[in-house]
C-alpha positions as CSV (number, residue, x, y, z in Angstrom):
1,M,88.5,163.5,5.5
2,M,85.8,161.1,6.6
3,A,83.2,163.9,6.0
4,L,84.6,164.5,2.5
5,A,84.4,160.9,1.7
6,A,80.9,160.7,2.9
7,Y,79.9,163.7,0.8
8,V,81.5,162.3,-2.4
9,L,79.8,158.8,-1.9
10,I,76.4,160.5,-1.3
11,A,77.0,162.8,-4.3
12,A,77.8,159.7,-6.5
13,V,74.5,158.1,-5.7
14,Y,72.5,161.3,-5.7
15,T,73.6,162.3,-9.2
16,W,73.8,158.8,-10.8
17,P,74.1,158.1,-13.7
18,L,76.3,161.3,-14.0
19,L,79.5,159.5,-13.3
20,G,78.5,156.4,-15.3
21,S,77.7,158.5,-18.5
22,A,80.2,161.2,-18.0
23,G,82.1,160.6,-21.4
24,D,79.3,160.8,-23.9
25,H,76.3,162.5,-22.1
26,I,76.0,165.8,-20.3
27,A,74.4,166.7,-17.0
28,S,70.9,168.3,-17.3
29,D,70.4,169.3,-20.9
30,A,72.2,170.2,-24.1
31,G,71.7,174.0,-23.8
32,D,73.4,176.1,-21.2
33,P,75.6,173.1,-20.1
34,I,77.0,172.9,-23.6
35,L,77.8,176.6,-23.6
36,N,79.5,176.2,-20.2
37,T,81.5,173.2,-21.6
38,S,82.7,175.4,-24.3
39,I,83.7,178.2,-21.9
40,L,85.6,175.7,-19.7
41,W,87.3,174.2,-22.7
42,W,88.3,177.7,-24.0
43,N,89.7,178.7,-20.6
44,A,91.8,175.5,-20.5
45,T,93.4,176.2,-23.9
46,V,93.7,180.0,-23.9
47,V,95.2,182.1,-21.1
48,P,92.2,183.8,-19.5
49,F,92.0,187.6,-20.0
50,T,94.6,187.8,-22.6
51,T,93.8,189.6,-25.9
52,A,93.1,186.3,-27.8
53,W,90.8,185.1,-24.9
54,W,88.3,187.9,-25.2
55,T,87.3,186.8,-28.7
56,P,86.4,183.1,-28.6
57,P,85.4,181.6,-32.0
58,F,81.8,182.2,-32.0
59,F,79.4,185.1,-32.9
60,F,81.5,186.0,-36.0
61,P,82.0,188.8,-36.9
62,S,81.6,190.4,-33.5
63,Q,84.7,190.8,-31.3
64,D,85.2,190.5,-27.5
65,V,82.2,188.2,-27.2
66,A,83.6,186.6,-24.1
67,A,82.1,189.5,-22.1
68,F,78.6,188.4,-23.3
69,T,78.4,185.7,-20.6
70,E,80.0,184.3,-17.5
71,N,83.8,183.7,-17.8
72,L,83.9,180.7,-15.3
73,V,87.5,181.3,-14.7
74,G,87.2,180.5,-11.0
75,L,86.1,177.0,-12.0
76,G,89.4,176.6,-13.9
77,V,91.0,175.4,-10.6
78,I,89.0,172.2,-11.0
79,A,88.2,172.0,-14.8
80,T,91.5,173.0,-16.3
81,P,93.6,170.2,-14.7
82,I,90.9,167.6,-15.6
83,F,91.0,168.8,-19.2
84,W,94.8,168.7,-19.3
85,A,94.7,165.1,-18.0
86,T,92.0,163.8,-20.2
87,G,91.7,166.1,-23.2
88,Q,87.9,165.4,-23.1
89,P,85.7,168.5,-22.8
90,I,82.4,166.7,-22.0
91,L,84.1,164.5,-19.4
92,T,85.8,167.7,-17.9
93,Y,82.4,169.5,-17.6
94,N,80.7,166.4,-16.0
95,L,83.4,165.9,-13.4
96,T,83.4,169.5,-12.6
97,H,79.7,169.5,-12.3
98,F,79.8,166.5,-10.0
99,L,82.5,167.9,-7.8
100,T,80.4,171.1,-7.0
101,W,78.4,168.8,-4.7
102,P,81.3,167.6,-2.4
103,A,83.2,170.9,-2.8
104,S,80.1,172.9,-1.6
105,A,79.5,170.4,1.2
106,I,83.1,170.3,2.6
107,A,83.2,174.2,2.3
108,A,80.1,174.6,4.4
109,Y,81.3,171.9,6.7
110,W,84.4,174.0,7.3
111,L,82.5,177.1,7.9
112,A,80.1,175.4,10.4
113,F,83.0,173.7,12.2
114,T,84.8,176.9,12.4
115,V,82.0,178.7,14.3
116,L,80.4,175.8,16.1
117,R,83.3,173.4,16.8
118,R,80.8,170.5,16.3
119,R,81.6,167.9,13.7
120,D,78.1,166.4,13.7
121,A,76.5,169.9,13.3
122,A,79.1,170.8,10.7
123,F,78.3,167.6,8.8
124,L,74.6,168.5,8.8
125,A,75.5,172.1,7.5
126,G,77.5,170.6,4.6
127,L,74.7,168.2,3.8
128,A,72.0,170.9,3.9
129,F,73.9,173.3,1.8
130,A,75.3,170.9,-1.0
131,F,71.9,169.1,-1.2
132,A,69.5,171.9,-0.9
133,P,66.3,171.5,-2.9
134,Y,67.1,174.7,-4.8
135,R,70.0,173.1,-6.5
136,M,67.9,170.6,-8.4
137,G,66.3,173.6,-10.2
138,Q,69.7,174.9,-11.2
139,L,71.4,171.7,-12.7
140,G,71.8,173.5,-16.0
141,H,73.8,176.4,-14.4
142,I,77.1,175.1,-13.2
143,Q,78.1,178.6,-12.2
144,V,75.1,178.8,-9.8
145,L,76.0,175.4,-8.3
146,A,79.6,176.5,-7.7
147,L,79.2,178.5,-4.6
148,F,81.9,176.7,-2.5
149,W,84.4,179.6,-2.5
150,L,82.0,181.9,-0.5
151,P,81.9,179.7,2.6
152,I,85.7,179.5,2.5
153,A,85.9,183.4,2.4
154,L,83.7,183.4,5.4
155,V,86.0,180.9,7.2
156,G,88.8,183.3,6.6
157,L,86.8,186.2,8.1
158,H,85.9,184.2,11.2
159,R,89.3,182.9,11.8
160,Y,90.9,186.3,11.3
161,V,88.7,188.0,13.9
162,A,89.4,185.1,16.3
163,D,93.2,185.2,16.1
164,R,94.2,188.1,13.8
165,R,96.6,186.0,11.7
166,R,97.2,187.5,8.2
167,R,97.0,184.2,6.5
168,W,93.3,184.2,7.0
169,L,93.0,187.4,5.2
170,V,94.9,185.9,2.4
171,L,92.5,183.0,2.4
172,F,89.5,185.3,2.5
173,G,90.9,187.5,-0.4
174,A,91.8,184.6,-2.6
175,A,88.4,182.8,-2.0
176,W,86.6,186.0,-2.7
177,L,88.4,186.6,-5.9
178,M,87.8,183.0,-7.1
179,Q,84.1,183.1,-6.2
180,S,83.7,186.3,-8.2
181,L,85.4,184.8,-11.1
182,S,83.2,181.7,-11.0
183,N,79.9,183.5,-11.2
184,G,79.4,187.4,-11.6
185,Y,76.1,187.0,-9.7
186,F,77.8,185.9,-6.6
187,M,80.4,188.7,-6.9
188,F,77.5,191.0,-6.1
189,F,75.3,188.7,-3.9
190,G,78.3,187.3,-1.9
191,G,79.6,190.9,-1.6
192,V,76.2,191.9,0.1
193,L,76.6,189.0,2.6
194,I,80.2,189.8,3.4
195,A,79.1,193.5,4.0
196,L,76.5,192.3,6.4
197,W,79.0,190.1,8.1
198,I,81.5,193.0,8.6
199,A,78.7,195.2,9.9
200,Y,77.6,192.5,12.5
201,F,80.9,190.9,13.6
202,C,83.3,193.9,13.4
203,T,81.3,196.4,15.5
204,T,82.2,195.4,19.0
205,R,85.0,196.9,21.2
206,A,87.0,193.8,20.7
207,T,86.6,193.4,17.0
208,W,86.3,196.8,15.4
209,R,90.0,197.1,14.7
210,A,89.7,194.1,12.5
211,A,87.4,195.9,10.1
212,G,90.3,198.0,8.6
213,P,92.5,195.0,7.5
214,I,89.5,193.1,6.3
215,L,88.3,196.0,4.2
216,L,91.9,196.6,2.8
217,A,92.2,192.8,2.0
218,W,88.8,193.0,0.2
219,I,89.9,196.0,-1.9
220,V,93.3,194.4,-2.8
221,A,91.5,191.1,-3.8
222,S,89.1,193.1,-5.8
223,L,91.6,195.1,-7.9
224,P,91.9,192.3,-10.5
225,L,88.1,192.2,-10.6
226,A,87.9,195.8,-11.3
227,A,90.2,195.4,-14.3
228,V,87.9,192.6,-15.6
229,M,84.7,194.5,-14.9
230,L,85.9,197.7,-16.5
231,R,86.6,195.5,-19.6
232,Y,83.1,194.1,-19.4
233,H,81.7,197.5,-19.0
234,D,83.5,198.9,-22.0
235,I,82.4,196.0,-24.3
236,H,78.9,196.1,-23.1
237,L,78.7,199.9,-23.7
238,H,80.1,199.4,-27.2
239,Y,77.3,196.9,-28.0
240,G,74.6,198.6,-26.0
241,L,74.0,195.6,-23.9
242,T,71.6,196.3,-21.1
243,R,69.1,194.4,-19.0
244,P,65.6,195.9,-18.9
245,H,64.3,196.7,-15.4
246,D,61.3,194.5,-16.0
247,A,63.7,191.4,-16.1
248,A,64.7,191.8,-12.5
249,I,61.0,192.1,-11.6
250,Y,60.0,189.0,-13.7
251,F,62.7,186.9,-12.2
252,G,62.1,188.2,-8.6
253,A,60.8,185.7,-6.0
254,Q,57.1,185.9,-5.3
255,P,55.5,184.3,-2.2
256,W,54.5,181.2,-3.9
257,A,58.2,180.6,-4.9
258,W,59.1,179.4,-1.3
259,W,56.8,176.5,-1.5
260,S,57.4,175.7,-5.1
261,A,59.8,172.7,-5.4
262,P,61.7,171.7,-8.5
263,P,59.9,169.0,-10.3
264,L,62.9,166.7,-10.3
265,I,62.6,166.3,-6.5
266,W,61.0,163.0,-5.6
267,F,59.2,163.5,-2.3
268,W,58.0,167.1,-2.9
269,S,57.4,166.7,-6.7
270,G,54.5,168.7,-8.0
271,M,54.3,171.1,-5.0
272,G,53.7,174.7,-5.9
273,V,54.0,176.5,-9.1
274,R,56.3,175.4,-11.9
275,R,58.4,178.4,-13.1
276,G,62.0,177.5,-13.6
277,E,64.2,180.0,-11.8
278,L,61.6,180.7,-9.2
279,E,61.4,177.2,-7.7
280,L,62.9,178.2,-4.3
281,F,61.5,175.6,-1.8
282,P,63.9,175.5,1.1
283,G,63.0,172.0,2.3
284,L,61.4,171.2,5.6
285,M,64.2,170.2,8.0
286,G,66.4,173.4,7.9
287,P,63.5,175.9,8.3
288,M,62.1,173.6,11.0
289,L,65.2,173.7,13.1
290,V,65.7,177.4,12.7
291,A,62.1,178.3,13.6
292,A,62.3,176.1,16.6
293,A,65.5,177.7,17.8
294,A,64.2,181.2,17.2
295,V,61.0,180.6,19.2
296,T,63.0,178.9,22.0
297,A,65.4,181.8,22.2
298,I,62.5,184.4,22.4
299,A,60.5,182.3,24.9
300,R,63.3,181.2,27.0
301,R,63.7,182.9,30.4
302,T,67.1,183.7,31.9
303,P,68.2,185.6,35.1
304,A,69.1,188.5,32.8
305,D,65.4,188.9,32.0
306,A,64.5,190.0,35.4
307,I,62.8,193.4,34.6
308,V,60.2,195.5,36.2
309,R,56.5,194.8,35.4
310,W,55.9,197.8,33.1
311,Q,58.8,196.8,31.0
312,R,57.6,193.3,30.7
313,W,54.1,194.4,29.6
314,T,55.7,196.9,27.1
315,R,57.8,194.1,25.7
316,R,54.7,191.9,25.3
317,L,52.9,194.8,23.6
318,F,55.7,195.2,21.1
319,G,55.9,191.4,20.6
320,A,52.1,191.3,19.8
321,I,52.5,194.2,17.3
322,V,55.3,192.3,15.6
323,I,53.2,189.1,15.4
324,L,50.2,191.0,14.1
325,S,52.2,192.9,11.6
326,L,54.0,189.8,10.2
327,T,50.6,188.0,10.0
328,A,49.2,190.9,8.0
329,I,52.3,190.9,5.8
330,G,52.0,187.2,5.3
331,V,48.3,187.3,4.4
332,T,48.9,190.1,2.0
333,L,51.8,188.4,0.2
334,I,49.7,185.2,-0.1
335,E,46.3,186.6,-1.0
336,G,47.1,190.0,-2.5
337,R,45.2,193.1,-1.4
338,W,42.4,192.5,1.1
339,R,39.9,194.2,3.3
340,T,37.8,193.0,6.4
341,Q,35.5,194.4,9.1
342,L,36.4,194.1,12.7
343,G,34.1,195.6,15.3
344,G,32.6,197.9,12.7
345,V,36.1,199.1,11.6
346,E,37.3,198.4,8.1
347,I,40.8,197.0,7.9
348,R,42.5,196.9,4.5
349,M,46.0,196.1,3.1
350,S,46.9,197.2,-0.3
351,G,50.7,196.9,0.3
352,I,53.2,195.8,2.9
353,G,55.3,199.0,3.3
354,R,53.6,200.4,6.5
355,A,53.4,196.9,8.1
356,S,57.0,196.2,7.4
357,I,58.2,199.5,9.0
358,L,55.9,198.8,12.0
359,A,57.2,195.2,12.3
360,L,60.9,196.5,12.2
361,M,60.4,199.2,14.7
362,S,58.4,197.1,17.1
363,G,60.9,194.2,16.7
364,A,63.7,196.5,17.6
365,A,62.0,197.7,20.7
366,F,61.2,194.1,21.7
367,V,64.8,193.1,21.3
368,W,66.0,196.1,23.3
369,L,63.6,195.2,26.2
370,T,64.7,191.6,26.2
371,P,68.1,191.5,28.0
372,S,68.9,187.9,27.1
373,I,68.4,188.7,23.4
374,R,70.6,191.8,23.7
375,E,73.2,189.9,25.5
376,R,73.3,187.2,22.6
377,L,73.6,190.0,20.1
378,R,76.2,191.7,22.2
379,R,78.3,188.5,22.0
380,R,77.4,188.3,18.3
381,S,75.5,185.1,18.3
382,I,76.3,182.9,15.3
383,F,72.8,181.7,15.1
384,A,71.3,185.1,15.1
385,F,73.6,186.4,12.2
386,Y,73.0,183.5,9.8
387,A,69.2,183.1,10.7
388,A,68.8,186.9,10.1
389,A,70.8,186.8,6.9
390,T,68.6,184.0,5.6
391,V,65.5,186.3,6.0
392,I,67.4,189.3,4.5
393,V,68.4,187.2,1.5
394,M,64.8,186.0,1.0
395,V,63.8,189.7,0.8
396,F,66.5,190.5,-1.6
397,S,65.5,187.6,-3.7
398,S,62.2,189.2,-4.3
399,G,63.8,191.8,-6.6
400,P,63.3,195.6,-6.9
401,T,59.6,195.4,-6.1
402,I,57.7,192.8,-4.0
403,R,54.7,191.5,-5.7
404,H,51.7,189.3,-5.5
405,G,51.1,188.3,-9.1
406,T,50.7,191.6,-10.9
407,Q,50.0,193.5,-7.8
408,V,52.8,195.6,-6.2
409,M,53.0,195.1,-2.6
410,L,56.0,197.1,-2.0
411,E,57.2,199.4,-4.7
412,S,60.7,200.2,-3.4
413,A,62.0,197.0,-2.1
414,P,65.6,196.6,-0.5
415,Y,67.0,195.0,-3.7
416,G,65.9,198.1,-5.5
417,W,68.1,200.1,-3.1
418,L,71.1,198.0,-4.1
419,M,70.4,198.5,-7.7
420,A,70.5,202.3,-7.1
421,I,73.8,202.4,-5.0
422,V,75.8,199.4,-6.3
423,P,77.2,199.8,-9.9
424,G,76.4,196.7,-12.0
425,M,73.5,195.3,-9.9
426,D,71.0,196.5,-12.5
427,G,72.6,194.1,-14.9
428,L,71.7,191.0,-13.1
429,R,68.5,189.5,-14.6
430,V,67.7,186.6,-12.2
431,T,67.4,188.2,-8.8
432,A,66.0,185.0,-7.3
433,R,69.4,183.4,-7.7
434,F,70.2,185.3,-4.5
435,W,68.6,182.4,-2.8
436,M,71.7,180.2,-3.3
437,V,73.4,182.4,-0.9
438,G,70.4,182.0,1.4
439,T,70.7,178.3,1.3
440,L,74.2,178.7,2.7
441,C,73.0,181.0,5.5
442,L,70.2,178.6,6.2
443,S,72.4,175.6,6.4
444,V,74.7,177.2,9.0
445,A,71.8,178.6,11.0
446,A,70.1,175.1,11.1
447,A,73.5,173.5,12.2
448,S,73.7,176.1,14.9
449,A,70.2,175.3,16.1
450,F,71.0,171.6,16.0
451,A,74.1,172.2,18.2
452,W,71.9,174.1,20.7
453,F,69.2,171.3,21.0
454,V,71.3,168.2,20.7
455,P,74.0,167.1,23.2
456,R,77.5,167.1,21.9
457,K,78.2,163.4,22.3
458,G,76.4,160.2,23.0
459,T,74.3,157.5,21.2
460,V,71.3,159.9,21.2
461,S,73.1,162.5,19.5
462,A,74.4,160.3,16.8
463,I,70.9,158.9,16.2
464,V,69.4,162.4,16.0
465,C,72.1,163.5,13.6
466,M,71.4,160.5,11.3
467,L,67.7,161.3,11.4
468,F,68.2,164.9,10.6
469,A,70.6,163.9,7.8
470,G,68.0,161.5,6.3
471,G,65.4,164.3,6.4
472,V,67.8,166.7,4.7
473,L,68.4,164.3,1.9
474,L,64.7,163.3,1.6
475,D,63.9,167.1,1.1
476,S,65.9,167.2,-2.1
477,W,66.4,163.6,-3.3
478,P,65.9,163.4,-7.1
479,K,63.4,161.1,-8.7
480,E,65.9,161.1,-11.6
481,F,68.9,162.8,-12.6
482,P,68.7,164.1,-16.2
483,M,71.4,163.5,-18.7
484,A,71.4,164.6,-22.4
485,R,73.4,163.3,-25.3
486,A,76.4,165.5,-26.0
487,P,77.0,167.1,-29.4
488,V,79.4,165.4,-31.8
489,L,82.2,167.0,-33.8
490,W,81.9,167.3,-37.6
491,P,85.6,166.8,-38.7
492,A,84.6,166.0,-42.4
493,V,82.9,169.3,-42.9
494,E,84.6,171.3,-40.2
495,P,88.2,170.3,-40.5
496,L,90.9,171.5,-38.1
497,G,93.4,174.0,-39.4
498,G,93.5,175.1,-42.9
499,A,92.6,178.5,-44.2
500,A,91.1,181.0,-41.7
501,R,87.5,180.9,-43.0
502,A,84.5,181.7,-41.0
503,T,81.6,179.2,-40.8
504,I,77.9,179.3,-40.3
505,E,75.9,176.2,-39.4
506,L,72.3,176.0,-40.5
507,P,69.8,175.8,-39.1
508,L,70.7,178.7,-36.9
509,G,68.7,179.2,-33.6
510,P,68.5,178.3,-30.0
511,A,68.0,174.5,-30.6
512,W,71.3,174.3,-32.6
513,D,73.6,177.1,-31.6
514,A,75.0,175.6,-28.4
515,A,76.3,172.7,-30.3
516,A,77.9,175.0,-33.0
517,T,79.5,177.0,-30.3
518,F,80.9,173.8,-28.8
519,R,82.3,172.6,-32.2
520,S,84.0,176.1,-32.8
521,I,86.3,175.6,-29.7
522,N,87.5,172.3,-31.5
523,H,88.2,173.6,-35.0
524,R,89.0,177.2,-33.9
525,H,87.4,178.8,-37.1
526,R,85.1,181.6,-36.3
527,V,81.5,180.6,-36.3
528,V,78.6,182.9,-36.9
529,N,76.4,180.8,-34.5
530,G,76.6,181.5,-30.8
531,V,74.7,181.2,-27.6
532,S,75.3,183.3,-24.5
533,G,73.8,185.6,-21.9
534,Y,73.6,188.3,-24.5
535,D,73.4,188.2,-28.3
536,P,75.3,190.7,-30.4
537,P,72.9,193.4,-31.9
538,H,72.9,191.9,-35.4
539,Y,71.9,188.4,-34.3
540,S,68.1,188.7,-34.2
541,L,68.2,190.3,-37.7
542,L,70.4,187.4,-38.9
543,R,67.8,184.9,-37.6
544,E,64.8,186.8,-39.1
545,G,66.7,187.0,-42.5
546,L,67.4,183.3,-42.5
547,D,63.9,182.3,-41.5
548,A,62.7,184.5,-44.4
549,R,65.4,182.9,-46.7
550,D,66.8,186.3,-47.5
551,P,70.0,185.8,-49.6
552,S,71.3,189.2,-48.6
553,V,72.1,188.2,-45.0
554,L,74.7,185.5,-46.1
555,V,76.1,187.9,-48.7
556,A,76.5,190.5,-46.0
557,L,78.4,188.1,-43.8
558,A,80.6,187.1,-46.6
559,S,81.7,190.8,-46.9
560,F,83.8,190.2,-43.7
561,G,85.6,187.3,-45.3
562,P,85.2,183.9,-47.1
563,L,82.4,182.0,-45.4
564,D,81.7,178.2,-45.2
565,V,78.0,177.4,-45.1
566,I,77.1,174.0,-43.5
567,V,73.6,172.7,-43.8
568,D,72.4,169.9,-41.6
569,R,69.8,168.3,-43.8
570,S,68.6,166.1,-40.9
571,Q,67.2,169.3,-39.5
572,D,65.9,170.6,-42.8
573,R,62.7,168.6,-43.2
574,D,61.4,170.2,-46.4
575,G,64.8,170.9,-48.0
576,S,64.1,174.5,-48.3
577,L,67.2,175.5,-46.3
578,N,69.6,173.6,-48.4
579,R,68.0,174.9,-51.7
580,Y,68.3,178.4,-50.2
581,A,72.0,178.0,-49.4
582,A,72.8,176.4,-52.8
583,A,71.1,179.2,-54.7
584,I,73.3,182.0,-53.1
585,P,75.2,183.7,-56.1
586,G,78.7,182.5,-56.2
587,I,78.4,179.7,-53.6
588,V,80.2,176.3,-54.3
589,R,79.4,172.9,-52.9
590,I,82.7,171.4,-51.7
591,S,82.1,168.4,-49.4
592,E,79.5,166.5,-47.5
593,D,79.3,164.1,-44.6
594,G,76.1,162.1,-44.3
595,P,73.4,164.6,-43.9
596,R,75.7,167.6,-43.5
597,V,76.7,169.6,-46.7
598,R,79.5,172.2,-46.8
599,Y,79.4,175.2,-49.2
600,A,82.0,177.8,-49.8
601,L,80.9,181.4,-50.3
602,P,83.7,183.7,-51.5
603,Q,84.2,187.1,-49.9
604,T,81.9,189.7,-51.4
605,P,83.4,193.2,-51.4
606,A,81.7,195.9,-49.4
607,P,80.7,199.1,-51.3
608,V,83.7,201.4,-51.9
609,L,82.4,204.8,-52.3
610,G,84.3,207.9,-53.7
611,G,83.4,211.4,-54.6
612,T,81.8,213.9,-52.3
613,V,79.7,213.2,-49.3
614,F,77.3,215.5,-47.8
615,T,74.5,215.3,-45.2
616,I,70.9,216.0,-46.1
617,A,68.8,217.9,-43.5
618,N,66.0,219.6,-45.6
619,T,63.8,216.5,-45.9
620,Q,60.1,215.8,-46.0
621,T,58.5,212.6,-44.7
622,N,55.1,211.0,-44.2
623,G,56.3,208.1,-42.1
624,E,56.7,205.8,-45.3
625,W,59.2,207.7,-47.3
626,L,61.6,210.7,-47.2
627,I,62.2,213.2,-49.9
628,A,65.2,215.5,-50.1
629,D,65.9,218.4,-52.5
630,L,69.6,218.6,-53.4
631,G,69.2,222.0,-54.8
632,T,70.7,221.3,-58.2
633,S,71.2,218.2,-60.2
634,Q,74.0,216.0,-58.9
635,Q,75.6,212.7,-59.9
636,V,74.6,210.5,-57.1
637,T,76.1,207.1,-56.4
638,A,74.7,206.0,-53.0
639,V,72.6,206.9,-50.0
640,E,73.8,206.2,-46.4
641,L,71.2,205.9,-43.6
642,S,72.5,206.6,-40.2
643,F,70.6,205.3,-37.2
644,G,73.1,206.2,-34.5
645,A,72.8,203.6,-31.8
646,I,69.2,202.7,-32.6
647,R,68.7,199.0,-33.2
648,S,65.0,198.8,-33.4
649,G,62.7,199.9,-36.3
650,I,65.1,198.7,-39.0
651,P,63.0,198.2,-42.2
652,S,63.2,194.8,-44.0
653,R,62.8,196.2,-47.5
654,M,63.7,199.5,-48.9
655,G,63.8,201.4,-52.2
656,V,65.7,204.5,-53.5
657,Q,64.2,206.7,-56.2
658,V,65.5,209.7,-58.1
659,S,63.9,212.5,-59.8
660,S,64.8,215.7,-61.7
661,N,61.6,217.5,-61.1
662,G,60.1,215.9,-58.0
663,E,57.1,214.5,-59.8
664,S,58.3,211.6,-62.0
665,W,60.6,209.0,-60.2
666,T,63.0,206.3,-61.3
667,T,64.0,203.5,-58.9
668,V,67.8,203.0,-58.7
669,W,67.9,200.6,-55.8
670,E,65.3,198.3,-54.4
671,G,65.3,195.0,-52.4
672,A,65.8,193.3,-49.0
673,A,67.6,195.7,-46.6
674,A,68.3,193.1,-43.9
675,G,71.7,192.2,-45.3
676,E,73.0,195.8,-45.5
677,F,71.7,196.7,-41.9
678,L,73.1,193.4,-40.6
679,R,76.5,194.4,-41.9
680,A,76.1,197.9,-40.4
681,L,75.3,196.5,-37.0
682,A,78.1,194.1,-37.1
683,L,80.6,196.8,-38.2
684,D,79.7,199.3,-35.5
685,P,76.6,198.8,-33.2
686,S,77.2,202.2,-31.7
687,N,76.8,204.0,-34.9
688,V,74.6,202.0,-37.4
689,R,75.2,203.3,-40.9
690,A,73.7,201.3,-43.8
691,T,74.9,202.2,-47.3
692,F,72.9,201.5,-50.5
693,A,75.0,201.9,-53.6
694,F,73.8,202.0,-57.2
695,R,75.1,203.2,-60.6
696,S,75.9,206.9,-60.8
697,V,72.8,208.8,-61.8
698,P,71.9,212.5,-62.2
699,A,69.2,213.7,-59.8
700,R,68.0,216.7,-57.8
701,F,65.5,214.9,-55.7
702,L,65.9,211.8,-53.8
703,R,63.2,209.6,-52.2
704,V,63.9,206.8,-49.8
705,S,61.0,204.4,-49.2
706,E,60.8,202.0,-46.3
707,T,58.2,200.3,-44.2
708,G,57.2,202.7,-41.6
709,N,60.2,203.7,-39.7
710,V,61.7,207.1,-40.2
711,M,65.5,207.4,-40.4
712,T,67.2,209.9,-38.0
713,E,69.8,211.1,-40.4
714,W,71.0,210.3,-44.0
715,R,73.8,211.3,-46.3
716,V,74.2,211.4,-50.1
717,F,77.3,210.3,-51.9
718,R,78.0,212.1,-55.3
719,Q,80.7,212.2,-57.8
């Protein structure tokens, strides 16, 4: 309890003024934190994973939009009781955000104490993990900060292998489930670490029987996740939501990332390259301890190392090859492709693949020829596992290819293997977030090194522990802790209850959508605005139409039901947005509140088509129009264009012409097409069908004109 109290006190000072402004400001910024506040608020007021829960009140008219982002259900253990007690969503978020620091610290403390049985070393582990420099670059992502369930899961594994009590399997399974429901990234990244743990600790004569119960507990705990993930999969498939392969490459760690510190850190501020997600500086104290312990372990002689001379020289040879290979890899990663002359022989490196294989093979031979290291591995050294896991996670954090700038140093990196064999890994955009798992491994490895070097008791031990603790905090101490003003509710123009009318807040876009999402959880009317990991397919077309002041996009939205249009005139400098909304046919101004004006747009009926429908296949096209011959003169009432699942290349304006002879043409429909395509995308993104209706006219020939994109299929409606 003393350790927990110390962590809480340090976190309160470290994050100040978070607690002092927790009621009206929000940690970090008013973007992703506001979205996460909305999700925690939704989870506290609607039972997670019920039918109603899957469709929170944003991104109207799309359904099941909860699957567009993290569900944060695992954080409900903390957030939901706070909300029930206070009824304040911003306060709930801030307190939950704050508690990720002491929760992460005490979880890492428990893990380190479990494996080391040293309270001083365990305290350092908790401090190093909870206050790692990487966390300062992730302040806006509470789901990344909330990695406190994974160390608890590892506690369960270590304890079960030690005494085979089933309660530890229950702890492992529950913690694994809650971690996976806190952050989908860590369901995959944490799963990789657990798989490595089983491969290392459950492969001795004394422990191999533990692997079966552990795997069974893991499977049972994952069954609820399987149901949730299948639901996510089906929704993503329906909307065609995928991550481009290039995203994992772009957000993969490059060599410079490891000495790039988040700009909020005081001591290391300005070091390295500024690039958001790729500021992965691990600090100085942890790597220094681990490196010192690794060098000492390799250089240290024991009676077990008494081997014959040829073996000793062979070991030295392999050790030299490892050092040279790692040096070549390091130079290549830092400098890119290089070449040099040595004794008249040209040496060049264009990638690290061969050098990596050589280093691994030579390293394995070196370990095999070093009895003392083999003995530590046979006894499953805690330090060896967590130090090696730190390096492995660093490699995984680099993404599917390892690069130096635009140069590919290793085309098929280990993370790419995971993407190929683990379903869902290809949907993770920011592979560098793997490093949060690495900070946990590094903290335990550093604590293990500390326990090795520093005596268990005594004044010297206490002084050294305090010095290292100070160094750990210095590595990440913030020069400021950012706070942003939280969005306010608009009860005068967004009243609670009343008729079930959808709402759109204008302006629409990244600078305003998070606040609109937040307000929707309060009034519970569906809002067109939204912010999430994914956008629904129609959303970019909606933004473009609004930017162009195209009235058809609002009319199209109103085809799904009555629509309230709220214009924030304080964000409408030239007044064009308000004039645009007021000019929509049929719209009525009904209220205002300071700069905010509320309009009501009645439901506009969608086209109702009767008569005969037939598909046209015999068409001619030149890339700007299509012409179809119906064979005989027909009474035509509409044309439907079918794009299937295609979402790109949708024309902004179109025209439909008819002719009796194929030479003289009469225009029967012309105008902005964005509204109709928006409606089609929102109705069924897996089968986009846009209908353009007009008065019934006789025609044998039809011509559809558009701006350079050829339709894949089209149909004609006739009486």
